[in-house]
PQR file with spaces between the fields and no chain letter, atoms N, CA, C, O and H, PARSE charges and radii, in Angstrom:
ATOM       1  N    UNK     1       0.841   -1.185    0.000 -0.4000 1.5000
ATOM       2  CA   UNK     1       0.000    0.000    0.000 -0.0000 2.0000
ATOM       3  C    UNK     1       0.883    1.245    0.000  0.5500 1.7000
ATOM       4  O    UNK     1       1.937    1.268    0.636 -0.5500 1.4000
ATOM       5  N    UNK     2       0.449    2.273   -0.712 -0.4000 1.5000
ATOM       6  CA   UNK     2       1.198    3.520   -0.805 -0.0000 2.0000
ATOM       7  C    UNK     2       0.993    4.347    0.463  0.5500 1.7000
ATOM       8  O    UNK     2      -0.036    4.244    1.131 -0.5500 1.4000
ATOM       9  H    UNK     2      -0.407    2.255   -1.229  0.4000 1.0000
ATOM      10  N    UNK     3       1.986    5.163    0.775 -0.4000 1.5000
ATOM      11  CA   UNK     3       1.789    6.121    1.858 -0.0000 2.0000
ATOM      12  C    UNK     3       1.351    7.452    1.239  0.5500 1.7000
ATOM      13  O    UNK     3       1.372    7.611    0.019 -0.5500 1.4000
ATOM      14  H    UNK     3       2.821    5.247    0.233  0.4000 1.0000
ATOM      15  N    UNK     4       0.965    8.386    2.070 -0.4000 1.5000
ATOM      16  CA   UNK     4       0.408    9.643    1.582 -0.0000 2.0000
ATOM      17  C    UNK     4       1.423   10.407    0.743  0.5500 1.7000
ATOM      18  O    UNK     4       1.054   10.997   -0.272 -0.5500 1.4000
ATOM      19  H    UNK     4       0.948    8.257    3.062  0.4000 1.0000
ATOM      20  N    UNK     5       2.687   10.410    1.138 -0.4000 1.5000
ATOM      21  CA   UNK     5       3.713   11.116    0.362 -0.0000 2.0000
ATOM      22  C    UNK     5       3.833   10.537   -1.039  0.5500 1.7000
ATOM      23  O    UNK     5       3.980   11.284   -2.007 -0.5500 1.4000
ATOM      24  H    UNK     5       2.987    9.930    1.963  0.4000 1.0000
ATOM      25  N    UNK     6       3.772    9.231   -1.158 -0.4000 1.5000
ATOM      26  CA   UNK     6       3.850    8.594   -2.477 -0.0000 2.0000
ATOM      27  C    UNK     6       2.615    8.932   -3.311  0.5500 1.7000
ATOM      28  O    UNK     6       2.714    9.121   -4.523 -0.5500 1.4000
ATOM      29  H    UNK     6       3.652    8.624   -0.372  0.4000 1.0000
ATOM      30  N    UNK     7       1.475    9.006   -2.673 -0.4000 1.5000
ATOM      31  CA   UNK     7       0.242    9.364   -3.381 -0.0000 2.0000
ATOM      32  C    UNK     7       0.335   10.794   -3.889  0.5500 1.7000
ATOM      33  O    UNK     7      -0.047   11.074   -5.026 -0.5500 1.4000
ATOM      34  H    UNK     7       1.395    8.853   -1.688  0.4000 1.0000
ATOM      35  N    UNK     8       0.840   11.704   -3.060 -0.4000 1.5000
ATOM      36  CA   UNK     8       1.002   13.099   -3.476 -0.0000 2.0000
ATOM      37  C    UNK     8       1.956   13.179   -4.665  0.5500 1.7000
ATOM      38  O    UNK     8       1.679   13.872   -5.644 -0.5500 1.4000
ATOM      39  H    UNK     8       1.151   11.477   -2.137  0.4000 1.0000
ATOM      40  N    UNK     9       3.070   12.474   -4.576 -0.4000 1.5000
ATOM      41  CA   UNK     9       4.056   12.508   -5.660 -0.0000 2.0000
ATOM      42  C    UNK     9       3.471   11.957   -6.959  0.5500 1.7000
ATOM      43  O    UNK     9       3.722   12.497   -8.036 -0.5500 1.4000
ATOM      44  H    UNK     9       3.295   11.911   -3.780  0.4000 1.0000
ATOM      45  N    UNK    10       2.702   10.895   -6.856 -0.4000 1.5000
ATOM      46  CA   UNK    10       2.174   10.237   -8.051 -0.0000 2.0000
ATOM      47  C    UNK    10       0.896   10.884   -8.583  0.5500 1.7000
ATOM      48  O    UNK    10       0.651   10.863   -9.789 -0.5500 1.4000
ATOM      49  H    UNK    10       2.498   10.456   -5.981  0.4000 1.0000
ATOM      50  N    UNK    11       0.080   11.458   -7.698 -0.4000 1.5000
ATOM      51  CA   UNK    11      -1.261   11.898   -8.103 -0.0000 2.0000
ATOM      52  C    UNK    11      -1.597   13.336   -7.725  0.5500 1.7000
ATOM      53  O    UNK    11      -2.728   13.770   -7.943 -0.5500 1.4000
ATOM      54  H    UNK    11       0.279   11.475   -6.718  0.4000 1.0000
ATOM      55  N    UNK    12      -0.662   14.080   -7.172 -0.4000 1.5000
ATOM      56  CA   UNK    12      -0.941   15.453   -6.746 -0.0000 2.0000
ATOM      57  C    UNK    12      -1.427   16.343   -7.879  0.5500 1.7000
ATOM      58  O    UNK    12      -2.374   17.112   -7.709 -0.5500 1.4000
ATOM      59  H    UNK    12       0.257   13.728   -6.995  0.4000 1.0000
ATOM      60  N    UNK    13      -0.782   16.240   -9.033 -0.4000 1.5000
ATOM      61  CA   UNK    13      -1.189   17.053  -10.181 -0.0000 2.0000
ATOM      62  C    UNK    13      -2.583   16.650  -10.656  0.5500 1.7000
ATOM      63  O    UNK    13      -3.379   17.502  -11.051 -0.5500 1.4000
ATOM      64  H    UNK    13      -0.014   15.615   -9.171  0.4000 1.0000
ATOM      65  N    UNK    14      -2.874   15.358  -10.617 -0.4000 1.5000
ATOM      66  CA   UNK    14      -4.209   14.873  -10.994 -0.0000 2.0000
ATOM      67  C    UNK    14      -5.274   15.472  -10.084  0.5500 1.7000
ATOM      68  O    UNK    14      -6.322   15.913  -10.557 -0.5500 1.4000
ATOM      69  H    UNK    14      -2.227   14.666  -10.297  0.4000 1.0000
ATOM      70  N    UNK    15      -5.008   15.489   -8.782 -0.4000 1.5000
ATOM      71  CA   UNK    15      -5.960   16.053   -7.814 -0.0000 2.0000
ATOM      72  C    UNK    15      -6.199   17.526   -8.125  0.5500 1.7000
ATOM      73  O    UNK    15      -7.345   17.973   -8.168 -0.5500 1.4000
ATOM      74  H    UNK    15      -4.157   15.131   -8.398  0.4000 1.0000
ATOM      75  N    UNK    16      -5.127   18.282   -8.343 -0.4000 1.5000
ATOM      76  CA   UNK    16      -5.248   19.711   -8.609 -0.0000 2.0000
ATOM      77  C    UNK    16      -6.041   19.954   -9.894  0.5500 1.7000
ATOM      78  O    UNK    16      -6.953   20.781   -9.915 -0.5500 1.4000
ATOM      79  H    UNK    16      -4.196   17.919   -8.308  0.4000 1.0000
ATOM      80  N    UNK    17      -5.695   19.235  -10.964 -0.4000 1.5000
ATOM      81  CA   UNK    17      -6.402   19.399  -12.245 -0.0000 2.0000
ATOM      82  C    UNK    17      -7.877   19.026  -12.114  0.5500 1.7000
ATOM      83  O    UNK    17      -8.747   19.698  -12.668 -0.5500 1.4000
ATOM      84  H    UNK    17      -4.954   18.563  -10.947  0.4000 1.0000
ATOM      85  N    UNK    18      -8.144   17.970  -11.388 -0.4000 1.5000
ATOM      86  CA   UNK    18      -9.524   17.527  -11.199 -0.0000 2.0000
ATOM      87  C    UNK    18     -10.332   18.587  -10.469  0.5500 1.7000
ATOM      88  O    UNK    18     -11.462   18.886  -10.857 -0.5500 1.4000
ATOM      89  H    UNK    18      -7.437   17.425  -10.938  0.4000 1.0000
ATOM      90  N    UNK    19      -9.770   19.148   -9.432 -0.4000 1.5000
ATOM      91  CA   UNK    19     -10.473   20.194   -8.688 -0.0000 2.0000
ATOM      92  C    UNK    19     -10.757   21.403   -9.570  0.5500 1.7000
ATOM      93  O    UNK    19     -11.841   21.983   -9.506 -0.5500 1.4000
ATOM      94  H    UNK    19      -8.853   18.905   -9.117  0.4000 1.0000
ATOM      95  N    UNK    20      -9.787   21.781  -10.388 -0.4000 1.5000
ATOM      96  CA   UNK    20      -9.992   22.918  -11.299 -0.0000 2.0000
ATOM      97  C    UNK    20     -11.111   22.611  -12.285  0.5500 1.7000
ATOM      98  O    UNK    20     -11.950   23.469  -12.560 -0.5500 1.4000
ATOM      99  H    UNK    20      -8.906   21.309  -10.440  0.4000 1.0000
ATOM     100  N    UNK    21     -11.128   21.389  -12.821 -0.4000 1.5000
ATOM     101  CA   UNK    21     -12.170   21.009  -13.788 -0.0000 2.0000
ATOM     102  C    UNK    21     -13.539   20.914  -13.132  0.5500 1.7000
ATOM     103  O    UNK    21     -14.566   21.039  -13.798 -0.5500 1.4000
ATOM     104  H    UNK    21     -10.447   20.692  -12.598  0.4000 1.0000
ATOM     105  N    UNK    22     -13.548   20.692  -11.825 -0.4000 1.5000
ATOM     106  CA   UNK    22     -14.811   20.629  -11.095 -0.0000 2.0000
ATOM     107  C    UNK    22     -15.280   22.006  -10.639  0.5500 1.7000
ATOM     108  O    UNK    22     -16.284   22.120   -9.936 -0.5500 1.4000
ATOM     109  H    UNK    22     -12.713   20.590  -11.283  0.4000 1.0000
ATOM     110  N    UNK    23     -14.560   23.048  -11.037 -0.4000 1.5000
ATOM     111  CA   UNK    23     -15.004   24.404  -10.776 -0.0000 2.0000
ATOM     112  C    UNK    23     -14.351   25.115   -9.607  0.5500 1.7000
ATOM     113  O    UNK    23     -14.747   26.233   -9.276 -0.5500 1.4000
ATOM     114  H    UNK    23     -13.744   22.955  -11.608  0.4000 1.0000
ATOM     115  N    UNK    24     -13.365   24.505   -8.973 -0.4000 1.5000
ATOM     116  CA   UNK    24     -12.654   25.177   -7.886 -0.0000 2.0000
ATOM     117  C    UNK    24     -11.721   26.212   -8.515  0.5500 1.7000
ATOM     118  O    UNK    24     -10.945   25.884   -9.413 -0.5500 1.4000
ATOM     119  H    UNK    24     -13.043   23.597   -9.242  0.4000 1.0000
ATOM     120  N    UNK    25     -11.793   27.436   -8.054 -0.4000 1.5000
ATOM     121  CA   UNK    25     -10.962   28.504   -8.601 -0.0000 2.0000
ATOM     122  C    UNK    25      -9.485   28.263   -8.366  0.5500 1.7000
ATOM     123  O    UNK    25      -9.089   27.577   -7.423 -0.5500 1.4000
ATOM     124  H    UNK    25     -12.423   27.702   -7.325  0.4000 1.0000
ATOM     125  N    UNK    26      -8.680   28.839   -9.240 -0.4000 1.5000
ATOM     126  CA   UNK    26      -7.224   28.649   -9.145 -0.0000 2.0000
ATOM     127  C    UNK    26      -6.685   29.085   -7.784  0.5500 1.7000
ATOM     128  O    UNK    26      -5.792   28.443   -7.231 -0.5500 1.4000
ATOM     129  H    UNK    26      -9.001   29.396  -10.006  0.4000 1.0000
ATOM     130  N    UNK    27      -7.225   30.169   -7.250 -0.4000 1.5000
ATOM     131  CA   UNK    27      -6.759   30.685   -5.969 -0.0000 2.0000
ATOM     132  C    UNK    27      -7.064   29.727   -4.814  0.5500 1.7000
ATOM     133  O    UNK    27      -6.362   29.733   -3.803 -0.5500 1.4000
ATOM     134  H    UNK    27      -7.950   30.690   -7.699  0.4000 1.0000
ATOM     135  N    UNK    28      -8.102   28.911   -4.960 -0.4000 1.5000
ATOM     136  CA   UNK    28      -8.517   28.002   -3.889 -0.0000 2.0000
ATOM     137  C    UNK    28      -8.108   26.553   -4.113  0.5500 1.7000
ATOM     138  O    UNK    28      -8.237   25.728   -3.209 -0.5500 1.4000
ATOM     139  H    UNK    28      -8.672   28.906   -5.782  0.4000 1.0000
ATOM     140  N    UNK    29      -7.623   26.236   -5.293 -0.4000 1.5000
ATOM     141  CA   UNK    29      -7.346   24.835   -5.647 -0.0000 2.0000
ATOM     142  C    UNK    29      -6.315   24.198   -4.719  0.5500 1.7000
ATOM     143  O    UNK    29      -6.460   23.033   -4.347 -0.5500 1.4000
ATOM     144  H    UNK    29      -7.518   26.906   -6.028  0.4000 1.0000
ATOM     145  N    UNK    30      -5.292   24.934   -4.345 -0.4000 1.5000
ATOM     146  CA   UNK    30      -4.269   24.357   -3.469 -0.0000 2.0000
ATOM     147  C    UNK    30      -4.841   24.025   -2.092  0.5500 1.7000
ATOM     148  O    UNK    30      -4.535   22.973   -1.531 -0.5500 1.4000
ATOM     149  H    UNK    30      -5.175   25.880   -4.647  0.4000 1.0000
ATOM     150  N    UNK    31      -5.667   24.913   -1.548 -0.4000 1.5000
ATOM     151  CA   UNK    31      -6.269   24.660   -0.236 -0.0000 2.0000
ATOM     152  C    UNK    31      -7.221   23.470   -0.277  0.5500 1.7000
ATOM     153  O    UNK    31      -7.220   22.641    0.632 -0.5500 1.4000
ATOM     154  H    UNK    31      -5.916   25.768   -2.004  0.4000 1.0000
ATOM     155  N    UNK    32      -8.028   23.385   -1.324 -0.4000 1.5000
ATOM     156  CA   UNK    32      -8.973   22.269   -1.436 -0.0000 2.0000
ATOM     157  C    UNK    32      -8.197   20.970   -1.677  0.5500 1.7000
ATOM     158  O    UNK    32      -8.586   19.916   -1.174 -0.5500 1.4000
ATOM     159  H    UNK    32      -8.029   24.059   -2.063  0.4000 1.0000
ATOM     160  N    UNK    33      -7.109   21.038   -2.436 -0.4000 1.5000
ATOM     161  CA   UNK    33      -6.269   19.847   -2.648 -0.0000 2.0000
ATOM     162  C    UNK    33      -5.704   19.356   -1.319  0.5500 1.7000
ATOM     163  O    UNK    33      -5.616   18.150   -1.091 -0.5500 1.4000
ATOM     164  H    UNK    33      -6.793   21.895   -2.845  0.4000 1.0000
ATOM     165  N    UNK    34      -5.326   20.272   -0.451 -0.4000 1.5000
ATOM     166  CA   UNK    34      -4.837   19.870    0.872 -0.0000 2.0000
ATOM     167  C    UNK    34      -5.945   19.196    1.671  0.5500 1.7000
ATOM     168  O    UNK    34      -5.689   18.235    2.396 -0.5500 1.4000
ATOM     169  H    UNK    34      -5.398   21.252   -0.636  0.4000 1.0000
ATOM     170  N    UNK    35      -7.164   19.687    1.545 -0.4000 1.5000
ATOM     171  CA   UNK    35      -8.295   19.042    2.216 -0.0000 2.0000
ATOM     172  C    UNK    35      -8.500   17.626    1.688  0.5500 1.7000
ATOM     173  O    UNK    35      -8.771   16.705    2.457 -0.5500 1.4000
ATOM     174  H    UNK    35      -7.372   20.467    0.956  0.4000 1.0000
ATOM     175  N    UNK    36      -8.368   17.455    0.367 -0.4000 1.5000
ATOM     176  CA   UNK    36      -8.466   16.115   -0.234 -0.0000 2.0000
ATOM     177  C    UNK    36      -7.403   15.207    0.370  0.5500 1.7000
ATOM     178  O    UNK    36      -7.694   14.066    0.731 -0.5500 1.4000
ATOM     179  H    UNK    36      -8.148   18.204   -0.258  0.4000 1.0000
ATOM     180  N    UNK    37      -6.193   15.694    0.481 -0.4000 1.5000
ATOM     181  CA   UNK    37      -5.104   14.866    0.999 -0.0000 2.0000
ATOM     182  C    UNK    37      -5.264   14.565    2.487  0.5500 1.7000
ATOM     183  O    UNK    37      -4.793   13.530    2.959 -0.5500 1.4000
ATOM     184  H    UNK    37      -5.957   16.620    0.188  0.4000 1.0000
ATOM     185  N    UNK    38      -5.916   15.444    3.224 -0.4000 1.5000
ATOM     186  CA   UNK    38      -6.227   15.135    4.624 -0.0000 2.0000
ATOM     187  C    UNK    38      -7.211   13.966    4.705  0.5500 1.7000
ATOM     188  O    UNK    38      -7.079   13.093    5.562 -0.5500 1.4000
ATOM     189  H    UNK    38      -6.299   16.285    2.841  0.4000 1.0000
ATOM     190  N    UNK    39      -8.184   13.958    3.816 -0.4000 1.5000
ATOM     191  CA   UNK    39      -9.127   12.836    3.766 -0.0000 2.0000
ATOM     192  C    UNK    39      -8.374   11.555    3.403  0.5500 1.7000
ATOM     193  O    UNK    39      -8.597   10.506    4.008 -0.5500 1.4000
ATOM     194  H    UNK    39      -8.291   14.668    3.119  0.4000 1.0000
ATOM     195  N    UNK    40      -7.486   11.645    2.416 -0.4000 1.5000
ATOM     196  CA   UNK    40      -6.682   10.481    2.024 -0.0000 2.0000
ATOM     197  C    UNK    40      -5.905    9.963    3.227  0.5500 1.7000
ATOM     198  O    UNK    40      -5.873    8.757    3.471 -0.5500 1.4000
ATOM     199  H    UNK    40      -7.305   12.497    1.925  0.4000 1.0000
ATOM     200  N    UNK    41      -5.286   10.854    3.971 -0.4000 1.5000
ATOM     201  CA   UNK    41      -4.506   10.455    5.146 -0.0000 2.0000
ATOM     202  C    UNK    41      -5.379    9.733    6.174  0.5500 1.7000
ATOM     203  O    UNK    41      -4.985    8.701    6.719 -0.5500 1.4000
ATOM     204  H    UNK    41      -5.312   11.833    3.772  0.4000 1.0000
ATOM     205  N    UNK    42      -6.570   10.287    6.433 -0.4000 1.5000
ATOM     206  CA   UNK    42      -7.465    9.692    7.419 -0.0000 2.0000
ATOM     207  C    UNK    42      -8.045    8.357    6.964  0.5500 1.7000
ATOM     208  O    UNK    42      -8.255    7.463    7.784 -0.5500 1.4000
ATOM     209  H    UNK    42      -6.890   11.124    5.991  0.4000 1.0000
ATOM     210  N    UNK    43      -8.302    8.214    5.678 -0.4000 1.5000
ATOM     211  CA   UNK    43      -9.040    7.050    5.178 -0.0000 2.0000
ATOM     212  C    UNK    43      -8.199    6.071    4.364  0.5500 1.7000
ATOM     213  O    UNK    43      -8.749    5.172    3.729 -0.5500 1.4000
ATOM     214  H    UNK    43      -8.131    8.940    5.012  0.4000 1.0000
ATOM     215  N    UNK    44      -6.894    6.227    4.372 -0.4000 1.5000
ATOM     216  CA   UNK    44      -6.050    5.356    3.557 -0.0000 2.0000
ATOM     217  C    UNK    44      -6.242    3.886    3.905  0.5500 1.7000
ATOM     218  O    UNK    44      -6.154    3.027    3.027 -0.5500 1.4000
ATOM     219  H    UNK    44      -6.447    6.957    4.888  0.4000 1.0000
ATOM     220  N    UNK    45      -6.499    3.590    5.156 -0.4000 1.5000
ATOM     221  CA   UNK    45      -6.739    2.217    5.573 -0.0000 2.0000
ATOM     222  C    UNK    45      -8.021    1.630    4.997  0.5500 1.7000
ATOM     223  O    UNK    45      -8.167    0.409    4.933 -0.5500 1.4000
ATOM     224  H    UNK    45      -6.570    4.287    5.869  0.4000 1.0000
ATOM     225  N    UNK    46      -8.944    2.479    4.582 -0.4000 1.5000
ATOM     226  CA   UNK    46     -10.221    2.033    4.014 -0.0000 2.0000
ATOM     227  C    UNK    46     -10.166    1.882    2.491  0.5500 1.7000
ATOM     228  O    UNK    46     -11.110    1.386    1.877 -0.5500 1.4000
ATOM     229  H    UNK    46      -8.825    3.470    4.634  0.4000 1.0000
ATOM     230  N    UNK    47      -9.054    2.311    1.888 -0.4000 1.5000
ATOM     231  CA   UNK    47      -8.927    2.279    0.427 -0.0000 2.0000
ATOM     232  C    UNK    47      -9.015    0.846   -0.080  0.5500 1.7000
ATOM     233  O    UNK    47      -8.318   -0.044    0.407 -0.5500 1.4000
ATOM     234  H    UNK    47      -8.287    2.714    2.387  0.4000 1.0000
ATOM     235  N    UNK    48      -9.884    0.640   -1.068 -0.4000 1.5000
ATOM     236  CA   UNK    48     -10.062   -0.665   -1.697 -0.0000 2.0000
ATOM     237  C    UNK    48      -9.404   -0.603   -3.074  0.5500 1.7000
ATOM     238  O    UNK    48      -9.916    0.056   -3.979 -0.5500 1.4000
ATOM     239  H    UNK    48     -10.450    1.364   -1.464  0.4000 1.0000
ATOM     240  N    UNK    49      -8.283   -1.280   -3.232 -0.4000 1.5000
ATOM     241  CA   UNK    49      -7.488   -1.188   -4.451 -0.0000 2.0000
ATOM     242  C    UNK    49      -8.222   -1.669   -5.697  0.5500 1.7000
ATOM     243  O    UNK    49      -7.751   -1.429   -6.808 -0.5500 1.4000
ATOM     244  H    UNK    49      -7.867   -1.816   -2.497  0.4000 1.0000
ATOM     245  N    UNK    50      -9.344   -2.333   -5.548 -0.4000 1.5000
ATOM     246  CA   UNK    50     -10.089   -2.806   -6.718 -0.0000 2.0000
ATOM     247  C    UNK    50     -10.584   -1.665   -7.595  0.5500 1.7000
ATOM     248  O    UNK    50     -10.686   -1.817   -8.812 -0.5500 1.4000
ATOM     249  H    UNK    50      -9.727   -2.528   -4.645  0.4000 1.0000
ATOM     250  N    UNK    51     -10.890   -0.530   -6.990 -0.4000 1.5000
ATOM     251  CA   UNK    51     -11.452    0.584   -7.758 -0.0000 2.0000
ATOM     252  C    UNK    51     -10.379    1.433   -8.435  0.5500 1.7000
ATOM     253  O    UNK    51     -10.694    2.193   -9.351 -0.5500 1.4000
ATOM     254  H    UNK    51     -10.807   -0.407   -6.001  0.4000 1.0000
ATOM     255  N    UNK    52      -9.153    1.326   -8.020 -0.4000 1.5000
ATOM     256  CA   UNK    52      -8.094    2.154   -8.585 -0.0000 2.0000
ATOM     257  C    UNK    52      -7.920    3.435   -7.791  0.5500 1.7000
ATOM     258  O    UNK    52      -8.894    4.033   -7.333 -0.5500 1.4000
ATOM     259  H    UNK    52      -8.897    0.709   -7.276  0.4000 1.0000
ATOM     260  N    UNK    53      -6.686    3.847   -7.634 -0.4000 1.5000
ATOM     261  CA   UNK    53      -6.370    5.032   -6.838 -0.0000 2.0000
ATOM     262  C    UNK    53      -7.005    6.291   -7.420  0.5500 1.7000
ATOM     263  O    UNK    53      -7.579    7.089   -6.679 -0.5500 1.4000
ATOM     264  H    UNK    53      -5.895    3.362   -8.006  0.4000 1.0000
ATOM     265  N    UNK    54      -6.910    6.481   -8.730 -0.4000 1.5000
ATOM     266  CA   UNK    54      -7.468    7.702   -9.325 -0.0000 2.0000
ATOM     267  C    UNK    54      -8.980    7.775   -9.164  0.5500 1.7000
ATOM     268  O    UNK    54      -9.523    8.858   -8.943 -0.5500 1.4000
ATOM     269  H    UNK    54      -6.444    5.833   -9.332  0.4000 1.0000
ATOM     270  N    UNK    55      -9.656    6.663   -9.269 -0.4000 1.5000
ATOM     271  CA   UNK    55     -11.116    6.660   -9.076 -0.0000 2.0000
ATOM     272  C    UNK    55     -11.459    7.057   -7.643  0.5500 1.7000
ATOM     273  O    UNK    55     -12.399    7.818   -7.416 -0.5500 1.4000
ATOM     274  H    UNK    55      -9.215    5.784   -9.449  0.4000 1.0000
ATOM     275  N    UNK    56     -10.701    6.544   -6.682 -0.4000 1.5000
ATOM     276  CA   UNK    56     -10.918    6.870   -5.275 -0.0000 2.0000
ATOM     277  C    UNK    56     -10.660    8.356   -5.043  0.5500 1.7000
ATOM     278  O    UNK    56     -11.455    9.044   -4.403 -0.5500 1.4000
ATOM     279  H    UNK    56      -9.937    5.926   -6.867  0.4000 1.0000
ATOM     280  N    UNK    57      -9.538    8.840   -5.570 -0.4000 1.5000
ATOM     281  CA   UNK    57      -9.194   10.254   -5.412 -0.0000 2.0000
ATOM     282  C    UNK    57     -10.239   11.147   -6.085  0.5500 1.7000
ATOM     283  O    UNK    57     -10.604   12.192   -5.546 -0.5500 1.4000
ATOM     284  H    UNK    57      -8.892    8.281   -6.090  0.4000 1.0000
ATOM     285  N    UNK    58     -10.716   10.738   -7.252 -0.4000 1.5000
ATOM     286  CA   UNK    58     -11.725   11.521   -7.964 -0.0000 2.0000
ATOM     287  C    UNK    58     -12.988   11.678   -7.110  0.5500 1.7000
ATOM     288  O    UNK    58     -13.558   12.767   -7.036 -0.5500 1.4000
ATOM     289  H    UNK    58     -10.419    9.889   -7.690  0.4000 1.0000
ATOM     290  N    UNK    59     -13.417   10.604   -6.474 -0.4000 1.5000
ATOM     291  CA   UNK    59     -14.594   10.680   -5.610 -0.0000 2.0000
ATOM     292  C    UNK    59     -14.401   11.643   -4.463  0.5500 1.7000
ATOM     293  O    UNK    59     -15.314   12.393   -4.116 -0.5500 1.4000
ATOM     294  H    UNK    59     -12.954    9.719   -6.534  0.4000 1.0000
ATOM     295  N    UNK    60     -13.219   11.630   -3.869 -0.4000 1.5000
ATOM     296  CA   UNK    60     -12.921   12.565   -2.779 -0.0000 2.0000
ATOM     297  C    UNK    60     -12.913   13.990   -3.322  0.5500 1.7000
ATOM     298  O    UNK    60     -13.443   14.899   -2.683 -0.5500 1.4000
ATOM     299  H    UNK    60     -12.478   11.021   -4.150  0.4000 1.0000
ATOM     300  N    UNK    61     -12.316   14.190   -4.493 -0.4000 1.5000
ATOM     301  CA   UNK    61     -12.281   15.519   -5.113 -0.0000 2.0000
ATOM     302  C    UNK    61     -13.689   16.046   -5.368  0.5500 1.7000
ATOM     303  O    UNK    61     -13.971   17.215   -5.104 -0.5500 1.4000
ATOM     304  H    UNK    61     -11.885   13.452   -5.012  0.4000 1.0000
ATOM     305  N    UNK    62     -14.562   15.201   -5.876 -0.4000 1.5000
ATOM     306  CA   UNK    62     -15.943   15.615   -6.157 -0.0000 2.0000
ATOM     307  C    UNK    62     -16.617   16.092   -4.879  0.5500 1.7000
ATOM     308  O    UNK    62     -17.275   17.132   -4.867 -0.5500 1.4000
ATOM     309  H    UNK    62     -14.333   14.252   -6.091  0.4000 1.0000
ATOM     310  N    UNK    63     -16.452   15.332   -3.808 -0.4000 1.5000
ATOM     311  CA   UNK    63     -17.090   15.716   -2.536 -0.0000 2.0000
ATOM     312  C    UNK    63     -16.506   17.034   -2.010  0.5500 1.7000
ATOM     313  O    UNK    63     -17.252   17.914   -1.580 -0.5500 1.4000
ATOM     314  H    UNK    63     -15.918   14.487   -3.818  0.4000 1.0000
ATOM     315  N    UNK    64     -15.189   17.170   -2.044 -0.4000 1.5000
ATOM     316  CA   UNK    64     -14.564   18.386   -1.532 -0.0000 2.0000
ATOM     317  C    UNK    64     -14.899   19.607   -2.399  0.5500 1.7000
ATOM     318  O    UNK    64     -15.118   20.700   -1.877 -0.5500 1.4000
ATOM     319  H    UNK    64     -14.583   16.456   -2.393  0.4000 1.0000
ATOM     320  N    UNK    65     -14.936   19.420   -3.702 -0.4000 1.5000
ATOM     321  CA   UNK    65     -15.283   20.520   -4.593 -0.0000 2.0000
ATOM     322  C    UNK    65     -16.720   20.971   -4.356  0.5500 1.7000
ATOM     323  O    UNK    65     -17.010   22.168   -4.375 -0.5500 1.4000
ATOM     324  H    UNK    65     -14.757   18.532   -4.126  0.4000 1.0000
ATOM     325  N    UNK    66     -17.619   20.016   -4.135 -0.4000 1.5000
ATOM     326  CA   UNK    66     -19.013   20.390   -3.898 -0.0000 2.0000
ATOM     327  C    UNK    66     -19.186   21.079   -2.543  0.5500 1.7000
ATOM     328  O    UNK    66     -20.057   21.936   -2.396 -0.5500 1.4000
ATOM     329  H    UNK    66     -17.383   19.044   -4.120  0.4000 1.0000
ATOM     330  N    UNK    67     -18.373   20.716   -1.561 -0.4000 1.5000
ATOM     331  CA   UNK    67     -18.421   21.389   -0.262 -0.0000 2.0000
ATOM     332  C    UNK    67     -17.851   22.794   -0.352  0.5500 1.7000
ATOM     333  O    UNK    67     -18.251   23.688    0.394 -0.5500 1.4000
ATOM     334  H    UNK    67     -17.666   20.019   -1.681  0.4000 1.0000
ATOM     335  N    UNK    68     -16.916   22.980   -1.268 -0.4000 1.5000
ATOM     336  CA   UNK    68     -16.249   24.270   -1.407 -0.0000 2.0000
ATOM     337  C    UNK    68     -17.226   25.268   -1.997  0.5500 1.7000
ATOM     338  O    UNK    68     -16.873   26.429   -2.202 -0.5500 1.4000
ATOM     339  H    UNK    68     -16.591   22.254   -1.874  0.4000 1.0000
């Protein structure tokens, strides 16, 4: 299983781009991305590798973008 630092290195740009495409403004994208990564940190033990990391991250991004 990956740790959070490895996830950031591998998927950080994906998270940022996804948030921007979901309507998060450029000025807020970094803060919302950090919120996404906090969720990843808290829930990494619940991650089910069957769905794929990007699919899991996308779902978190959608929820955080809608809360924003």
